[in-house]
N, C-alpha and C positions, 0 to 999 in steps of 0.2 A: 360360516363365521371365520374371521381371521384368527390364526393361532399365535400371533405375536403383535406387540404394540409398536406401531411405527414411530411413536414419539420417543421410544427408548433406543432407536437406532442412531448411532453416532453420526455427526454431521459430515465426517470425512470417512472414506473417500466418496466422491460422486462419480459414478461411471457414466460414460456417454454412449447411449444407445440411439442409433439413427436408422430410420426406415424411409426410403425414397419411393416406396410403392412396389419395388421389385427386390431390392437388396437390403439386408440388415447388416450394420456394422456395430461392433462393440469396441469403444476406444479406438476408432479408425481401422479396426481389423475386421475384414469381412467374415461373417458367420455363415458357414455352409450348412444348410439344413440336412438332416438325415432323411433317407427315403421315407415318404409318407408324412413328413413334418413340415408345417408351414414355416415361412421365413420368420414371421413374428413369434411363433412358438419357439423356434430355434434361438431367437434373440434372448427371450426370457430365460431359457435353459442355460445359455452361455453366461448370463449374469449370475445365475445360481452357482454354476461351476466356479466362476471367479471368486464369488463370496466364500466358497469352501476352500479355495486355494489360499485366500487371505486369512483363513481361520476365523471368519466372521459369521455370526448367525444370520445377518441380514445386511444389505448395503443400500445406499440411496442411488437412484438412477435418474438422469435427465434424458427423457425419451423425446427425440425430435422426429416428427412426422411431417408430411407435406401440409398438414393442416395446423401446425403449431407445435409448441414445446410443452411437455407435461413432466411433472415430477412423480416418481414411483419409489416404493420401497419393495425390494425383492429379497425373499429369504433364501437361505442356502438350500432349501427343499423345493424351490421353484414357485413359492407362493408370492403373488404380486399384489400390491395394494397401491391405489392411486393416492399420491401425497401432494397433488397440486395445491398451492396456496388457496385459501378460501376466496380471495378476490378473483382468482382465475378459474374457479370451478364451483360446483354446488356445495362444496365443503363436506360431502358424504364420502367416506372411503369406499372405493370400489375394489372388490376382492379379485381373486385369481384372474390372471391375464389382463390386467388393466391396460397394458400397452396394446393388446390385440383389440380389446373392446373399444378403446379410444379411436383406433384407426378404422375399424370396420363400421362403427355406428355413427361416426361423425357426419357423414353425408345424409343418413336417414334422419338424424336429429335436426339438421340444419334448417329444413323447411319449417318444422314445428316451432323451433326456437325463434325463427324470423317472424312467424305469425304472432307468437306471444309478445315479442319485443315491440312489434308495430302496434298491437292492441294496447300494451302497457304505455307506450309513448303517447297514444291518443288520450288515454285517461289522464296521464300525468300532465299533459299540456293544458288540461282544463283546470288543474289545481293551482292555487296560488303558492309559489315557493316560499317557504319560511326559512330564512337564513339564521343559523345559530350565531349568537354573538361571539366574536373572537375573544379568547382569554386575554387578560391584560398582559402587557409585556413587562417583565420584572426590571425595575430600574430604568425604564425608558426616560430619556431626557435628563438624567442625573448629571451633575457636573463631575467630571473625572478628577479625582483629588491628586493627580500627579501631572507634572509638565509633560508635554507631547512635542515631538518634532513638527516642523512645518508640514502642512498638507493633511492634518488629521483634526477632526472636530473635538472640542472639549466637552461636548454633550454626548452621552453614551446612547448607543442604540439599545443596549440592555446592560444589566449588571447582575451577576449571579455569584453565590459563594462557591468556592472550590477548595480542594484539599491543599493545605499549606505545602509549599515547596514543589508543586507539580506544574509544569508548563503546558499551556494549551497547544493543540496540534491542528492547524487548518488542513482540511481534507480537500481532495481534488474536485469534489462537487460543491465546494463553497462552505459546507458545514464545518463545525469545529468539535474536536474531541477534547473533553475535559475529565478530570477526576473530581467528583463531587466531594463536598464536605464530609459525607458519610462513607467516603472511600469506594465509590462505585465509578466504573467507567461509563461515560455517557457522551453521546453525540447529540449536539443541539443545533437547531436551525440558526443560521447566521443572522436572520432578520428578526425573529421573535423569541429565540432562546428556548423554544419548546423542545423536549426530548424526542428524538426520532429513533434512537437506538440506545441500548444500555446493557451492561453486564455487571453482575454482582461481584465479580472477581477482578480487581485491579492489581497490577504489579506494584512492588514497592517503588519508592521515588527514585531509586538508582537505576531502574531499568527503563531505557529509552524505548518508546513505542514508535513504529513507523507504519505507513500505509504501503501495502505491497499486494502481491497475488500468490496463491498457492495452487498449482496445477490449473491456472487460468481463472481461479475464483478470487474475488476481492477479499482481503483479510487485513486486520491489524496484526502486527507481529512484534515480539519482544524477545531478545536472546540474552541469556546470562549463564555463564559457566559452560554447561553442556546441554541446557534445556531451552528449546524454542517454544514459545507460547503463541498460539494463534487464536484470534477472535473473528469468526466469519462475519461478513458484512451483508450476505445475501440470503440469510435464512428467512423463511416466511414469517416467523414470530421473532421480532427484534426487541422485545421488551425485557428479556432476561437471557441474553445469549451466553451459553456456557463456553469457556475457553477449551482449546485442545492443546495439550502438552505433549511435546515430542522430545525424546531423549536422543541426542547425538552420540551417546555412549562414549564420549571423550570430550575434554574441554577444547574449546576452539575460539575463533574470532569470527564474528558475523559481518557480512557485507550485504547491503540492500541496494547496491548501485544498479543491478540489473532488474529484470522483471520478476525475479523470484529470489527468495533468501538463499544465501551461499554461506556455508560454515567451513572455514579453513581450519582443518584439524592438524596441520603440519605434516611433514614428511611427504609432501606432494599428494596429499589426500584431502578431498573435500566432500562435504555432505550436502546434497541437494534434494529437492522434493522427489519422492518415488512415485511410480505409476499408481500404486495402491495407497497404503498408509505409510507413515514414517519417512525415513531418509534413504537415499540411494548413495552409497559411498563410491566415489569415482576417483581414479588416479589421473593426475595431470602430468604432462612431460616433466621429467627431472630438470631442475634449474629454473623453473618458471614460478611465478606467483599469481594466484587467482585474483581477478579483479571484479568479475561480474558473472552472474548466471542468468541464462535465458530459458525459454521453454525447452529447447532442444540441445543447447550446448553450454559449455563453460568457457569463458574467456580468460586466458592467462598470458602473462608477459614474461619473456625470457631475455636472453642476451641481446639479440636484435630481431626477435621474432614475436609475433602475436599468434597464439594457437587458439583454435576453436575446437574443443574436445566434445564429441557427441555424447549425450546422456540418454537419448532415446533411439529407438530403431529408425525413426524418421530423420534423425540428425546425421550429419556427416563431419568427419574430422577434416580440418582445414588449417592452413597457416599462411601468414603473410609476413614479409620482412619490413623493418623500418630502420632508418639511419639514426644511430645514437647521436646525441648532441656532441659537439666538438669538445675534446678534453676529457671524455668519459671512456671507460672500457668495461667490458663484461656486462653482466646482468645488473639491473638496478638494485640497490640495497633495500628499497622500499617501494611498493606499488599500492596505490589506494584507488579503488574504483569510485568514480563520481556518478556516471550515468551508464546506460548500456553501451555507449560508444565513446566514452571519455574516461581516462585514467590519469592520475597524477603520479609521476615517477620521480625518484630521487637517486642520484649516483653520488657516492662519496668519492672525492678525488684527493690527490696528495695535498693540495693546498686548501681546498674548500669543498663545497657540495653544490651540485646543480640539480634543480628541480624543473620538471618539464610537464606540459600537458600533451598527452598522446591521443590521437584519434585512432581508437582500436578497430574501427571499421575499415579505414583506408590505409593505415600505417603511416600517418603523418605526424611529425612533431610539430605542434601548433605554435608553441612559445616556450621560452626557458627563463629561468631566473637563478642567479647565484645565491643559493640559500639551502638550508637543511630541510629535512622532511617535516611535514606538518605534525602537530600534536595529535595523538591518537586517543585522547581522553574521551572525546565524543565523536559521534558520526558526523561527516560533512553535512552542512546545510546546503540544500539545492533549491534554486528558483528555476524550475523547468521552463516557465514562460519567458523569463528574461535570459535563459541560458547562462546563468552565473552560479557560482558556488562559493562557499566559505569553509575553508579547512584551516583552522587556527594555526598560524596567524595570517594565512594568505587569503586574499580575495582573488577569485579566478573567473575570468571571462572565457567561457568555453566555445564561443562561436568561432567559425572558421574565418570570418572576415575581420574580426577585431579581437583576436585572442590576446590574453594578457594574464600574467601572474603579478600581483601587487602585494608587497609586504606591508601589512597594516601595523607598523611599529608604534603608531599613536594609540592603538587600542590595547592599553595595558589593563585588561579586565577579562574576567571569565564571562561577563555578560555581553554576548555578541549576537546580534540578530540581523540576518540578511533580508533585504528587500530590493530586488532588482539590482541596480548598481549602487545601492546605499547599504551601509552597515551602521546600525545604531548600537552605541555602547556608552559606557561611563568610565572615566579614569580620574586622575588627580585634578584635571582641568574642569571636570564636571561632565554634563551630558553632551555627547558628541554625535553628530550626524556626519559620517565619513562618506562623502560622495566620490566615487571613482570615475575619473574621466580619462580613458585610455590607460596609461600607466601612472597617472597623477592622482594623488589623494587630496581632496579639498575638504578640510574639516570645518564644520559649522556647529556652534553651540546652540542649544535651545534653552529657553527659560524654564527652570524647574520651580516647584513650590517648596521643596526642601532639599538639603544636600543628599538625602537618602533616596530620592526619587529614582526608580529603576528605568531602564530603557524598555520599550515594548518587548513583551515576551515572544511575540510572533507577529508576523505581518502577512496579510494576504492581498489579493488584487483589489479588494473592496474596503479593507479596514485594518486597523491595528488592534492587538489584544494586550491589555495592560493589567498587571496585577497590583493591587494596593492593599495594604494591611489596615484593617479597621478593628482596633483594640485586640480581640482574640479571634478575628475572622479574616480570611483572605478572600478578597472580592475580585472577580475578573470582569473587566469592562471592555466593551467593544467600542472602539472609536472609529466611526466611518471616515472615509477619505473625503476631503473637500478640495475645491480649487484653491490655488495659492492666492487668488484675488480675494476670496472670502475670508 
């Protein structure tokens, strides 16, 4: 019997154990077996030692073999339990040396399983399938009670109540993150609004949530003061996901421009994901400003150099030069990361300020504008598919062939939503669709139902998300895209 409960093991860290039939590696480091010890035995023992070094009673492990990937929980005493999700296994915990048993028994079991599957398929093929009726879609077909820009239907795909004052977040897989009326985080399907993920602990409304990764794992993240909160997106049970709180041990500013969170603590010190749990504090070259963090390095911008500071043994320090815009000198006064390869830099000059888009991969200044640094009240909005960004008050085209920085001086509002080369907002003139063509802004008003109609809270490739107030309830509507002719 197991002496520990795998359900009580924290979701982080997840160690990577790989076996190719001859060699075992732990987190990409080869494990050398002691005399008389098999390679797989040595792998489990190496995990146990690392758990001891991390001060943990047990850790989670992703074990990759030539026959597939399996999840394990390994205690600091060397006890291993199979924790593969039920849909990928029998659902029965397998004790001691699960990694070894999975590898050694897979071939012997394969023929038996194949026979069972074939027999089961023959039986099931003779049965009439009975499809369960799909649950009704909440609010399907309802008329959206606010005006919408051109290109969106006024009939909702669905409508659901949400927490007052929280904006939806479209995710990379098309689904959308909301905060429910009872203050739960929930990811719902974009077509039917059914919950596919949830967490009982939502941040307060002032904390902005982003989608990112932590040591290669997909997570939601939110940073405030000195605390980073993570919600894993890949746990087997996604019905009540517990958050993980990490203390940076100092106040800082967070950037999610790269592939991992980066916390700027000041004094040329940053905090990035550590190999185990928590943060790894790393020093960047004096005189530089960090703009993004990757898996192996931190990107920082200095006087006329871009440095890549290694944060793992696999990474390498490197630097490249770039030519500052004419009329500037010294290091930029402010640097804002936009993507893993783009940053927005501002130099204060004697007469004015110059803001530029820098390609941090090749060291090219793509475009410049005479103007001050963007507001830092909110994180930049990024449309990765269109390669555009919104850093109030600037619209930024980050592509190499059509780069541009455009000052949206018409958008005198805090409600700004980016969608490709459009920015939806409201100001004294009403609801405005600001279409950016090159470096020109073409404003177009859309018809609203009342003077208080808000712009869409978020826009994805397939629809817009609009919040409307209904007496004492906030309702989120999904407005699908339609052709302009319709």
